[in-house]
Backbone as a printed PyTorch tensor [residue, N CA C, xyz], in Angstrom:
tensor([[[ 54.7200, 138.7950,  34.0730],
         [ 54.0500, 137.7320,  34.7860],
         [ 55.0650, 137.0710,  35.7190]],

        [[ 54.6460, 136.9100,  36.9440],
         [ 55.5120, 136.2890,  37.9430],
         [ 55.4270, 134.7850,  37.8590]],

        [[ 56.6340, 134.1490,  38.1170],
         [ 56.6700, 132.6750,  38.1340],
         [ 56.3210, 132.1750,  39.5370]],

        [[ 55.3810, 131.2680,  39.6250],
         [ 55.0060, 130.6790,  40.9120],
         [ 55.4360, 129.2240,  40.9240]],

        [[ 56.2300, 128.8070,  41.9840],
         [ 56.6360, 127.4080,  42.0340],
         [ 55.4440, 126.5160,  42.2760]],

        [[ 55.5530, 125.3350,  41.7470],
         [ 54.4810, 124.3540,  41.8950],
         [ 54.4420, 123.8630,  43.3380]],

        [[ 53.3000, 123.7120,  43.9250],
         [ 53.1410, 123.2560,  45.3080],
         [ 53.3470, 121.7470,  45.3640]],

        [[ 54.4650, 121.3430,  45.9800],
         [ 54.7790, 119.9040,  46.0740],
         [ 54.3410, 119.3160,  47.4040]],

        [[ 53.7940, 120.1320,  48.2660],
         [ 53.3700, 119.6270,  49.5770],
         [ 54.4910, 119.6810,  50.6100]],

        [[ 55.6400, 120.1680,  50.2390],
         [ 56.7890, 120.2360,  51.1500],
         [ 57.2040, 121.6860,  51.3390]],

        [[ 57.3980, 122.0520,  52.5740],
         [ 57.7740, 123.4270,  52.8790],
         [ 59.2720, 123.6010,  52.6660]],

        [[ 59.6450, 124.7340,  52.1840],
         [ 61.0570, 125.0500,  52.0080],
         [ 61.6540, 125.6360,  53.2790]],

        [[ 60.8570, 125.7680,  54.3180],
         [ 61.2860, 126.4360,  55.5390],
         [ 62.1630, 125.5660,  56.4320]],

        [[ 62.2240, 124.2710,  56.3060],
         [ 63.0230, 123.4500,  57.2080],
         [ 63.0850, 121.9970,  56.7690]],

        [[ 63.4300, 121.1740,  57.7520],
         [ 63.5800, 119.7390,  57.4910],
         [ 62.3510, 118.9900,  57.9540]],

        [[ 62.1610, 117.8330,  57.3690],
         [ 61.0270, 117.0090,  57.8010],
         [ 61.3650, 116.3240,  59.1250]],

        [[ 60.3610, 115.8170,  59.7940],
         [ 60.5390, 115.1340,  61.0750],
         [ 61.4450, 113.9030,  60.9150]],

        [[ 61.3110, 113.1830,  59.8430],
         [ 62.1210, 111.9830,  59.6060],
         [ 63.5930, 112.3560,  59.4370]],

        [[ 63.8580, 113.4080,  58.7240],
         [ 65.2400, 113.8610,  58.5590],
         [ 65.8520, 114.2530,  59.9010]],

        [[ 65.0640, 114.9450,  60.7140],
         [ 65.5520, 115.3440,  62.0400],
         [ 65.8270, 114.1200,  62.9150]],

        [[ 64.9740, 113.1160,  62.8860],
         [ 65.1760, 111.8960,  63.6720],
         [ 66.4260, 111.1460,  63.2140]],

        [[ 66.6480, 111.0840,  61.9290],
         [ 67.8280, 110.3930,  61.4050],
         [ 69.1050, 111.1170,  61.8330]],

        [[ 69.1320, 112.4250,  61.7290],
         [ 70.3060, 113.1990,  62.1350],
         [ 70.5460, 113.0470,  63.6320]],

        [[ 69.4820, 113.0950,  64.4230],
         [ 69.6080, 112.9260,  65.8760],
         [ 70.1580, 111.5460,  66.2230]],

        [[ 69.6650, 110.5150,  65.5630],
         [ 70.1540, 109.1510,  65.8130],
         [ 71.6330, 109.0270,  65.4680]],

        [[ 72.0530, 109.6230,  64.3780],
         [ 73.4670, 109.5760,  63.9820],
         [ 74.3330, 110.2910,  65.0260]],

        [[ 73.8800, 111.4410,  65.5080],
         [ 74.6320, 112.1880,  66.5250],
         [ 74.7440, 111.3710,  67.8070]],

        [[ 73.6630, 110.7290,  68.2220],
         [ 73.6910, 109.9050,  69.4460],
         [ 74.6620, 108.7440,  69.2900]],

        [[ 74.6340, 108.0850,  68.1570],
         [ 75.5420, 106.9540,  67.9260],
         [ 76.9930, 107.4230,  67.9520]],

        [[ 77.2740, 108.5380,  67.3020],
         [ 78.6460, 109.0560,  67.2910],
         [ 79.0830, 109.5380,  68.6770]],

        [[ 78.1590, 110.0100,  69.4750],
         [ 78.5050, 110.4880,  70.8220],
         [ 78.7970, 109.3370,  71.7880]],

        [[ 78.1920, 108.1750,  71.5850],
         [ 78.4190, 107.0550,  72.5040],
         [ 79.7870, 106.4190,  72.3140]],

        [[ 80.3640, 106.5310,  71.1560],
         [ 81.6780, 105.9150,  70.9090],
         [ 82.7550, 106.5330,  71.7980]],

        [[ 82.9080, 107.8560,  71.8540],
         [ 83.9360, 108.4140,  72.7480],
         [ 83.6510, 108.1470,  74.2250]],

        [[ 82.3820, 108.1010,  74.6140],
         [ 82.0430, 107.8290,  76.0170],
         [ 82.5190, 106.4310,  76.4050]],

        [[ 82.2920, 105.4490,  75.5430],
         [ 82.7400, 104.0800,  75.8290],
         [ 84.2680, 104.0150,  75.8800]],

        [[ 84.9340, 104.7090,  74.9610],
         [ 86.3990, 104.7140,  74.9640],
         [ 86.9330, 105.4250,  76.2010]],

        [[ 86.2840, 106.4910,  76.6120],
         [ 86.6980, 107.2220,  77.8040],
         [ 86.5520, 106.3580,  79.0550]],

        [[ 85.4480, 105.6130,  79.1490],
         [ 85.2370, 104.7280,  80.2960],
         [ 86.3120, 103.6420,  80.3440]],

        [[ 86.6200, 103.0570,  79.2040],
         [ 87.6360, 102.0090,  79.1440],
         [ 89.0160, 102.5490,  79.5120]],

        [[ 89.3460, 103.7390,  79.0300],
         [ 90.6560, 104.3090,  79.3600],
         [ 90.7190, 104.6810,  80.8420]],

        [[ 89.6080, 105.1140,  81.4170],
         [ 89.5730, 105.4190,  82.8460],
         [ 89.8210, 104.1560,  83.6740]],

        [[ 89.2020, 103.0460,  83.2760],
         [ 89.4290, 101.7730,  83.9690],
         [ 90.8940, 101.3700,  83.8850]],

        [[ 91.5180, 101.5770,  82.7320],
         [ 92.9310, 101.2240,  82.5710],
         [ 93.8270, 102.0800,  83.4600]],

        [[ 93.4970, 103.3540,  83.6040],
         [ 94.2790, 104.2350,  84.4770],
         [ 94.1600, 103.7750,  85.9280]],

        [[ 92.9390, 103.4560,  86.3610],
         [ 92.7360, 102.9830,  87.7340],
         [ 93.4720, 101.6640,  87.9650]],

        [[ 93.4150, 100.7770,  86.9850],
         [ 94.0970,  99.4920,  87.1130],
         [ 95.6090,  99.6760,  87.1790]],

        [[ 96.1400, 100.6010,  86.3940],
         [ 97.5840, 100.8620,  86.4300],
         [ 97.9990, 101.3830,  87.8040]],

        [[ 97.1690, 102.2250,  88.3940],
         [ 97.4610, 102.7230,  89.7400],
         [ 97.4200, 101.5810,  90.7550]],

        [[ 96.4530, 100.6650,  90.6020],
         [ 96.3590,  99.5090,  91.5060],
         [ 97.5660,  98.5920,  91.3400]],

        [[ 98.0400,  98.4190,  90.1180],
         [ 99.2290,  97.5970,  89.8630],
         [100.4470,  98.2100,  90.5520]],

        [[100.6030,  99.5290,  90.4390],
         [101.7250, 100.1980,  91.1160],
         [101.6330, 100.0240,  92.6330]],

        [[100.4280, 100.1320,  93.1690],
         [100.2450,  99.9670,  94.6140],
         [100.5670,  98.5490,  95.0560]],

        [[100.1510,  97.5650,  94.2760],
         [100.5010,  96.1780,  94.6040],
         [102.0050,  95.9830,  94.5330]],

        [[102.6440,  96.6050,  93.5600],
         [104.1040,  96.5190,  93.4650],
         [104.7740,  97.1250,  94.6850]],

        [[104.2480,  98.2480,  95.1650],
         [104.7900,  98.8860,  96.3690],
         [104.6440,  97.9680,  97.5740]],

        [[103.4700,  97.3620,  97.7140],
         [103.2360,  96.4550,  98.8400],
         [104.1360,  95.2220,  98.7420]],

        [[104.2260,  94.6480,  97.5570],
         [105.0550,  93.4570,  97.3800],
         [106.5210,  93.7750,  97.6460]],

        [[106.9610,  94.9480,  97.2280],
         [108.3410,  95.3520,  97.4830],
         [108.5810,  95.5080,  98.9830]],

        [[107.6000,  96.0370,  99.6990],
         [107.7100,  96.1270, 101.1680],
         [107.8470,  94.7330, 101.7750]],

        [[107.0860,  93.7650, 101.2630],
         [107.1780,  92.3850, 101.7500],
         [108.5550,  91.7960, 101.4540]],

        [[109.0560,  92.0530, 100.2530],
         [110.3650,  91.5040,  99.8810],
         [111.4800,  92.1260, 100.7320]],

        [[111.3800,  93.4260, 101.0070],
         [112.3760,  94.0770, 101.8630],
         [112.2790,  93.5700, 103.2970]],

        [[111.0860,  93.3200, 103.7640],
         [110.8950,  92.7300, 105.0910],
         [111.5810,  91.3610, 105.1420]],

        [[111.3870,  90.5820, 104.0840],
         [111.9850,  89.2470, 103.9900],
         [113.5120,  89.3420, 104.1020]],

        [[114.0950,  90.3130, 103.4250],
         [115.5450,  90.4830, 103.4450],
         [116.0440,  90.9300, 104.8240]],

        [[115.2550,  91.7320, 105.5230],
         [115.6770,  92.2620, 106.8240],
         [115.3610,  91.3450, 108.0000]],

        [[114.3730,  90.4920, 107.8560],
         [113.8750,  89.7190, 109.0010],
         [114.1980,  88.2270, 108.9230]],

        [[115.3320,  87.8870, 108.4460],
         [115.7450,  86.4890, 108.4610],
         [115.0020,  85.5960, 107.4880]],

        [[114.7220,  86.1140, 106.3320],
         [114.1310,  85.3380, 105.2480],
         [112.7600,  84.7780, 105.6080]],

        [[111.8950,  85.6370, 106.0990],
         [110.4990,  85.2690, 106.2910],
         [109.6300,  86.4670, 105.9360]],

        [[108.4690,  86.1840, 105.3560],
         [107.5360,  87.2390, 104.9880],
         [106.6420,  87.5650, 106.1690]],

        [[106.1550,  88.8070, 106.2450],
         [105.1940,  89.1340, 107.2990],
         [103.8670,  88.4480, 106.9990]],

        [[103.2730,  87.8440, 107.9790],
         [102.0200,  87.1370, 107.7570],
         [101.2150,  87.0810, 109.0250]],

        [[ 99.9580,  86.7800, 108.8840],
         [ 99.0680,  86.6040, 110.0290],
         [ 98.0850,  85.4930, 109.7150]],

        [[ 97.3830,  85.0380, 110.7340],
         [ 96.3780,  83.9850, 110.5500],
         [ 94.9930,  84.5930, 110.7270]],

        [[ 94.0180,  84.0610, 110.0100],
         [ 92.6690,  84.6100, 110.1010],
         [ 92.0130,  84.3430, 111.4510]],

        [[ 92.5120,  83.3400, 112.1940],
         [ 91.9290,  83.0420, 113.5020],
         [ 92.5700,  83.8700, 114.6210]],

        [[ 93.5170,  84.7550, 114.2660],
         [ 94.1310,  85.6330, 115.2540],
         [ 95.2000,  84.9760, 116.1060]],

        [[ 95.5860,  83.7480, 115.7970],
         [ 96.5860,  83.0280, 116.5920],
         [ 97.9930,  83.4020, 116.1420]],

        [[ 98.8900,  83.3880, 117.0960],
         [100.3160,  83.5490, 116.7890],
         [100.9980,  82.2130, 117.0030]],

        [[102.1070,  82.0430, 116.3220],
         [102.9040,  80.8340, 116.5020],
         [104.3560,  81.2060, 116.2360]],

        [[105.2140,  80.2200, 116.2240],
         [106.6230,  80.4730, 115.9470],
         [106.8040,  81.0650, 114.5510]],

        [[105.9800,  80.6050, 113.6160],
         [106.0840,  81.0760, 112.2300],
         [105.2820,  82.3440, 111.9590]],

        [[104.3060,  82.6530, 112.8140],
         [103.4090,  83.7780, 112.5710],
         [103.6480,  84.8490, 113.6160]],

        [[104.1230,  85.9890, 113.1880],
         [104.4840,  87.0700, 114.1010],
         [103.2970,  87.9770, 114.4390]],

        [[102.3080,  88.0710, 113.5420],
         [101.1940,  88.9980, 113.7210],
         [ 99.8820,  88.2340, 113.8790]],

        [[ 98.9810,  88.7690, 114.7060],
         [ 97.6860,  88.1090, 114.8720],
         [ 96.5940,  88.7700, 114.0310]],

        [[ 96.8580,  89.9700, 113.5050],
         [ 95.8910,  90.6410, 112.6290],
         [ 96.6150,  91.3280, 111.4790]],

        [[ 95.8630,  91.5980, 110.4350],
         [ 96.4180,  92.3440, 109.2970],
         [ 96.7720,  93.7670, 109.7120]],

        [[ 96.0260,  94.3270, 110.6610],
         [ 96.2950,  95.6920, 111.1180],
         [ 97.6690,  95.7910, 111.7910]],

        [[ 98.0110,  94.7760, 112.6050],
         [ 99.3350,  94.7640, 113.2350],
         [100.4340,  94.6830, 112.1820]],

        [[100.2290,  93.8360, 111.2000],
         [101.1980,  93.6780, 110.1110],
         [101.3580,  95.0090, 109.3660]],

        [[100.2470,  95.6330, 109.0110],
         [100.2440,  96.9100, 108.2970],
         [101.0070,  97.9740, 109.0800]],

        [[100.6720,  98.1090, 110.3800],
         [101.3140,  99.1250, 111.2200],
         [102.8170,  98.8790, 111.3640]],

        [[103.2190,  97.6110, 111.4440],
         [104.6350,  97.3070, 111.5820],
         [105.4020,  97.6190, 110.2940]],

        [[104.8050,  97.3570, 109.1350],
         [105.4580,  97.7020, 107.8670],
         [105.6890,  99.2150, 107.7720]],

        [[104.7300,  99.9950, 108.2740],
         [104.8890, 101.4480, 108.2810],
         [105.9570, 101.8610, 109.2970]],

        [[105.9190, 101.2400, 110.4890],
         [106.8930, 101.5760, 111.5480],
         [108.3200, 101.2600, 111.1160]],

        [[108.5000, 100.2240, 110.2970],
         [109.8350,  99.8570, 109.8190],
         [110.2360, 100.6300, 108.5570]],

        [[109.4430, 101.6120, 108.1800],
         [109.6950, 102.4180, 106.9810],
         [109.6970, 101.6070, 105.6930]],

        [[108.9610, 100.5120, 105.6810],
         [108.8330,  99.7110, 104.4650],
         [107.6600, 100.1980, 103.6150]],

        [[106.7450, 100.9040, 104.2510],
         [105.6530, 101.5690, 103.5440],
         [105.7020, 103.0510, 103.9150]],

        [[105.2390, 103.9170, 103.0270],
         [105.2900, 105.3470, 103.3180],
         [104.4860, 105.7290, 104.5680]],

        [[104.9830, 106.7040, 105.2850],
         [104.3180, 107.2000, 106.4980],
         [102.9330, 107.7630, 106.2090]],

        [[102.6790, 108.1540, 104.9820],
         [101.3780, 108.7290, 104.6420],
         [100.2390, 107.7520, 104.8750]],

        [[100.5360, 106.4540, 104.9550],
         [ 99.5000, 105.4540, 105.1960],
         [ 99.2650, 105.2190, 106.6890]],

        [[100.0530, 105.8610, 107.5290],
         [ 99.9220, 105.6790, 108.9680],
         [ 98.5850, 106.2360, 109.4480]],

        [[ 97.9510, 105.4870, 110.3410],
         [ 96.6690, 105.9180, 110.8850],
         [ 95.4690, 105.4510, 110.0880]],

        [[ 95.7080, 104.7860, 108.9750],
         [ 94.6080, 104.2770, 108.1520],
         [ 94.6070, 102.7540, 108.1780]],

        [[ 93.4370, 102.1730, 108.0930],
         [ 93.3430, 100.7190, 107.9410],
         [ 93.8010, 100.3610, 106.5300]],

        [[ 94.4360,  99.2070, 106.3990],
         [ 94.9380,  98.8000, 105.0800],
         [ 93.8100,  98.6340, 104.0680]],

        [[ 92.6100,  98.3230, 104.5490],
         [ 91.5020,  98.0730, 103.6330],
         [ 90.5610,  99.2640, 103.5050]],

        [[ 91.0970, 100.4610, 103.7050],
         [ 90.3040, 101.6730, 103.5180],
         [ 90.1330, 101.9290, 102.0210]],

        [[ 88.9340, 102.2990, 101.6290],
         [ 88.6560, 102.5930, 100.2190],
         [ 89.5610, 103.7130,  99.7050]],

        [[ 90.0510, 103.5200,  98.5030],
         [ 90.8240, 104.5340,  97.7760],
         [ 92.1430, 104.9120,  98.4320]],

        [[ 92.6060, 104.1800,  99.4380],
         [ 93.8440, 104.5480, 100.1230],
         [ 95.0630, 104.3680,  99.2230]],

        [[ 95.2090, 103.1930,  98.6440],
         [ 96.3680, 102.9200,  97.7940],
         [ 96.0850, 103.1560,  96.3180]],

        [[ 94.8430, 102.9740,  95.9190],
         [ 94.4680, 103.1780,  94.5210],
         [ 92.9810, 103.5130,  94.4660]],

        [[ 92.6360, 104.5070,  93.6890],
         [ 91.2450, 104.9130,  93.5830],
         [ 90.4100, 103.7750,  93.0030]],

        [[ 89.2740, 103.5110,  93.6660],
         [ 88.3720, 102.4570,  93.1950],
         [ 88.6300, 101.1050,  93.8300]],

        [[ 89.6820, 100.9890,  94.6480],
         [ 90.0790,  99.6950,  95.1960],
         [ 90.2460,  99.7500,  96.7130]],

        [[ 90.1620,  98.5610,  97.3040],
         [ 90.6100,  98.3630,  98.6860],
         [ 91.6980,  97.2940,  98.6420]],

        [[ 92.7020,  97.4420,  99.5060],
         [ 93.7720,  96.4440,  99.5930],
         [ 93.3430,  95.3600, 100.5640]],

        [[ 93.4620,  94.1300, 100.1500],
         [ 93.1940,  93.0060, 101.0330],
         [ 94.4980,  92.2460, 101.2480]],

        [[ 94.9430,  92.1960, 102.5130],
         [ 96.1220,  91.3990, 102.8670],
         [ 95.5900,  90.0290, 103.2590]],

        [[ 95.8440,  89.0340, 102.4340],
         [ 95.2770,  87.7110, 102.6830],
         [ 96.0840,  86.9880, 103.7570]],

        [[ 95.3940,  86.3200, 104.6960],
         [ 96.1020,  85.6370, 105.7890],
         [ 96.8470,  84.4120, 105.2950]],

        [[ 97.8300,  83.9970, 106.0860],
         [ 98.6810,  82.8800, 105.6950],
         [ 97.9040,  81.5720, 105.6220]],

        [[ 96.7950,  81.4500, 106.3630],
         [ 96.0270,  80.2050, 106.3110],
         [ 94.9140,  80.2630, 105.2720]],

        [[ 94.9570,  81.2530, 104.3920],
         [ 93.9770,  81.3550, 103.3200],
         [ 94.1070,  80.1530, 102.3870]],

        [[ 93.0480,  79.4500, 102.1890],
         [ 93.0470,  78.3480, 101.2390],
         [ 93.6990,  77.0740, 101.7410]],

        [[ 93.9320,  76.9110, 103.0260],
         [ 94.4710,  75.6580, 103.5450],
         [ 95.8710,  75.8080, 104.1090]],

        [[ 96.4150,  74.7220, 104.5610],
         [ 97.7420,  74.7200, 105.1840],
         [ 98.8010,  74.7840, 104.0900]],

        [[ 99.7040,  75.7430, 104.1700],
         [100.7200,  75.8500, 103.1290],
         [101.7560,  74.7370, 103.2160]],

        [[102.1260,  74.2220, 102.0740],
         [103.1430,  73.1700, 102.0510],
         [104.5420,  73.7600, 102.1970]],

        [[104.7310,  75.0030, 101.7590],
         [106.0650,  75.5900, 101.8050],
         [106.3170,  76.3630, 103.0910]],

        [[105.3330,  76.4090, 103.9600],
         [105.4930,  77.1160, 105.2320],
         [105.0740,  78.5620, 105.1180]],

        [[104.5140,  79.1340, 106.1830],
         [103.9980,  80.4970, 106.1260],
         [105.0740,  81.5570, 105.9490]],

        [[106.3150,  81.2190, 106.2260],
         [107.3760,  82.2160, 106.0550],
         [107.6760,  82.4880, 104.5910]],

        [[107.2210,  81.6100, 103.7120],
         [107.5810,  81.7080, 102.3000],
         [106.3970,  82.0220, 101.3900]],

        [[105.2940,  82.4820, 101.9600],
         [104.1200,  82.7630, 101.1370],
         [103.4810,  84.0860, 101.5500]],

        [[102.8290,  84.7070, 100.6090],
         [101.9340,  85.8280, 100.8870],
         [101.0710,  86.0720,  99.6580]],

        [[ 99.9670,  86.7470,  99.8770],
         [ 99.0970,  87.1650,  98.7770],
         [ 98.4420,  88.4820,  99.1640]],

        [[ 98.4700,  89.4030,  98.2410],
         [ 97.8620,  90.7200,  98.4140],
         [ 96.9200,  90.9310,  97.2430]],

        [[ 95.7630,  91.4870,  97.5020],
         [ 94.8000,  91.7080,  96.4220],
         [ 94.2460,  93.1220,  96.4880]],

        [[ 94.0270,  93.6970,  95.3270],
         [ 93.3190,  94.9670,  95.2110],
         [ 91.9420,  94.6180,  94.6650]],

        [[ 90.9220,  94.8480,  95.4970],
         [ 89.5630,  94.4560,  95.1570],
         [ 88.7270,  95.7160,  94.9010]],

        [[ 88.0280,  95.7850,  93.7480],
         [ 87.1510,  96.9350,  93.5280],
         [ 85.9540,  96.8630,  94.4780]],

        [[ 85.5930,  97.9510,  95.0910],
         [ 84.4420,  97.9460,  95.9810],
         [ 83.1740,  98.2040,  95.1640]],

        [[ 82.0040,  97.8650,  95.7250],
         [ 80.7430,  98.0670,  94.9840],
         [ 80.5510,  99.5320,  94.5920]],

        [[ 80.1780,  99.7350,  93.3500],
         [ 79.9890, 101.0850,  92.8380],
         [ 81.2630, 101.7590,  92.3690]],

        [[ 82.3750, 101.0510,  92.4480],
         [ 83.6640, 101.6100,  92.0440],
         [ 83.7550, 101.6790,  90.5200]],

        [[ 84.4760, 102.6790,  89.9950],
         [ 84.7100, 102.6930,  88.5500],
         [ 85.6850, 101.6060,  88.0980]],

        [[ 86.4420, 101.0380,  89.0370],
         [ 87.3450,  99.9250,  88.7000],
         [ 86.5090,  98.6620,  88.4980]],

        [[ 86.9270,  97.8070,  87.5850],
         [ 86.0940,  96.6590,  87.2310],
         [ 86.6480,  95.2990,  87.6290]],

        [[ 87.9630,  95.1210,  87.6480],
         [ 88.4630,  93.7790,  87.9670],
         [ 89.5130,  93.8390,  89.0620]],

        [[ 89.5010,  92.7720,  89.8650],
         [ 90.4640,  92.6810,  90.9510],
         [ 91.8280,  92.2580,  90.4520]],

        [[ 92.8380,  92.5650,  91.2620],
         [ 94.2190,  92.2190,  90.9390],
         [ 94.8480,  91.5990,  92.1740]],

        [[ 95.7940,  90.7070,  91.9860],
         [ 96.4830,  90.0880,  93.1190],
         [ 97.9490,  89.8870,  92.7880]],

        [[ 98.7990,  90.0150,  93.8060],
         [100.1960,  89.6320,  93.6770],
         [100.3760,  88.4570,  94.6330]],

        [[101.0340,  87.4270,  94.1610],
         [101.0770,  86.1520,  94.8630],
         [102.5160,  85.6880,  94.9990]],

        [[102.8840,  85.1990,  96.1800],
         [104.1960,  84.5820,  96.4020],
         [103.9420,  83.2260,  97.0480]],

        [[104.3160,  82.1850,  96.3790],
         [104.1190,  80.8350,  96.9150],
         [103.0760,  80.0650,  96.1280]],

        [[103.3040,  78.7780,  95.9680],
         [102.4230,  77.9610,  95.1460],
         [101.0340,  77.7910,  95.7320]],

        [[100.9310,  77.7580,  97.0540],
         [ 99.6240,  77.5390,  97.6500],
         [ 98.6640,  78.6520,  97.2350]],

        [[ 99.1390,  79.8960,  97.2670],
         [ 98.2760,  80.9980,  96.8800],
         [ 97.9770,  80.9500,  95.3900]],

        [[ 98.9340,  80.5350,  94.5890],
         [ 98.6850,  80.4250,  93.1530],
         [ 97.5760,  79.4280,  92.8810]],

        [[ 97.5330,  78.3560,  93.6540],
         [ 96.4670,  77.3590,  93.4840],
         [ 95.1210,  77.9000,  93.9410]],

        [[ 95.1330,  78.9020,  94.8200],
         [ 93.8840,  79.4970,  95.2840],
         [ 93.2680,  80.4210,  94.2350]],

        [[ 94.0290,  80.7940,  93.2250],
         [ 93.5380,  81.6520,  92.1520],
         [ 93.6800,  80.9180,  90.8110]],

        [[ 93.0050,  79.7580,  90.6320],
         [ 93.2520,  78.9560,  89.4300],
         [ 92.8190,  79.6310,  88.1310]],

        [[ 91.8570,  80.5470,  88.1870],
         [ 91.3980,  81.1830,  86.9450],
         [ 91.9890,  82.5730,  86.7500]],

        [[ 92.9180,  82.9440,  87.6040],
         [ 93.5340,  84.2670,  87.4760],
         [ 94.4270,  84.3100,  86.2400]],

        [[ 94.4800,  85.4640,  85.6270],
         [ 95.2680,  85.6490,  84.4080],
         [ 96.5590,  86.3820,  84.7710]],

        [[ 97.7300,  85.7730,  84.5450],
         [ 98.9840,  86.4740,  84.8660],
         [ 99.1480,  87.7420,  84.0290]],

        [[ 99.6090,  88.7710,  84.6610],
         [ 99.9000,  90.0320,  83.9810],
         [101.2830,  90.4640,  84.4290]],

        [[102.2410,  90.3010,  83.5860],
         [103.6280,  90.5970,  83.9420],
         [103.8110,  92.0920,  84.1100]],

        [[104.4160,  92.5010,  85.2230],
         [104.6590,  93.9260,  85.4340],
         [106.1370,  94.2510,  85.3900]],

        [[106.9650,  93.2500,  85.1460],
         [108.3860,  93.5260,  84.9800],
         [109.1360,  93.6250,  86.2910]],

        [[110.2790,  94.2340,  86.2250],
         [111.1630,  94.3160,  87.3810],
         [110.7320,  95.4190,  88.3350]],

        [[110.7060,  95.0940,  89.6150],
         [110.5100,  96.0900,  90.6670],
         [111.7730,  96.0280,  91.5110]],

        [[112.6740,  96.9390,  91.3030],
         [113.9530,  96.8410,  91.9860],
         [114.6850,  95.6090,  91.4670]],

        [[115.0230,  94.6980,  92.3680],
         [115.7110,  93.4760,  91.9470],
         [114.7460,  92.3070,  91.8520]],

        [[113.4610,  92.5590,  92.1030],
         [112.4910,  91.4690,  92.1540],
         [111.6150,  91.4770,  90.9080]],

        [[111.4010,  90.3160,  90.3520],
         [110.4720,  90.1790,  89.2350],
         [109.1840,  89.5870,  89.7940]],

        [[108.0730,  90.2820,  89.6120],
         [106.8120,  89.8410,  90.1950],
         [105.7450,  89.7760,  89.1310]],

        [[104.7530,  88.9420,  89.3800],
         [103.6250,  88.8220,  88.4650],
         [102.3650,  89.2780,  89.1760]],

        [[101.6210,  90.1350,  88.5060],
         [100.3080,  90.5530,  88.9850],
         [ 99.2790,  89.6830,  88.2690]],

        [[ 98.3090,  89.1920,  89.0170],
         [ 97.2450,  88.3790,  88.4320],
         [ 95.9730,  89.2080,  88.3640]],

        [[ 95.3130,  89.1680,  87.2210],
         [ 93.9900,  89.7900,  87.0830],
         [ 92.9610,  88.7420,  87.4870]],

        [[ 92.1470,  89.0610,  88.4640],
         [ 91.1670,  88.1120,  88.9740],
         [ 89.9330,  88.1200,  88.0820]],

        [[ 89.2760,  86.9590,  87.9450],
         [ 88.0790,  86.9170,  87.0950],
         [ 86.9610,  87.7520,  87.6990]],

        [[ 86.0860,  88.2620,  86.8300],
         [ 84.9450,  89.0710,  87.3090],
         [ 83.9670,  88.2040,  88.0960]]])
């Protein structure tokens, strides 16, 4: 006589729909964790590249200061020149830094605010000397450079390097991020609020 198993209403051929849904949900949850970590690490890589680019720009400014009689390159947003202001546009300033070999020749022919030029996901903004009001320390002693993420960029937060108190006051909620020594200069990069 053959033994017949009792019919329990459950097939031995596979899994129930509920079991499949639970396994699928667990797989989806486990798959989202590495994606979030990958996105965060990608943002950190882009930010590190932007920090290096700001350091390169700031070093060019510091070398200009040493070569040009202790004044930083600057321009005014209204396009005016004066005894203290040598450039009337950021483009003139950019081109002169390249012509003086303070910035690499590879940037020649490009606007300073071209997307992805200095760092992927960012545009460089050279802030004018009259940004945020009349400087108390004089335009020869101040500058501010910012790396701003453009819309749709994988980069998430802006960064700025600042020289002079007036510019520091223009970024009151910025978070200092020490980047250490660049040559003989110690500079601080500020992370701008979202």
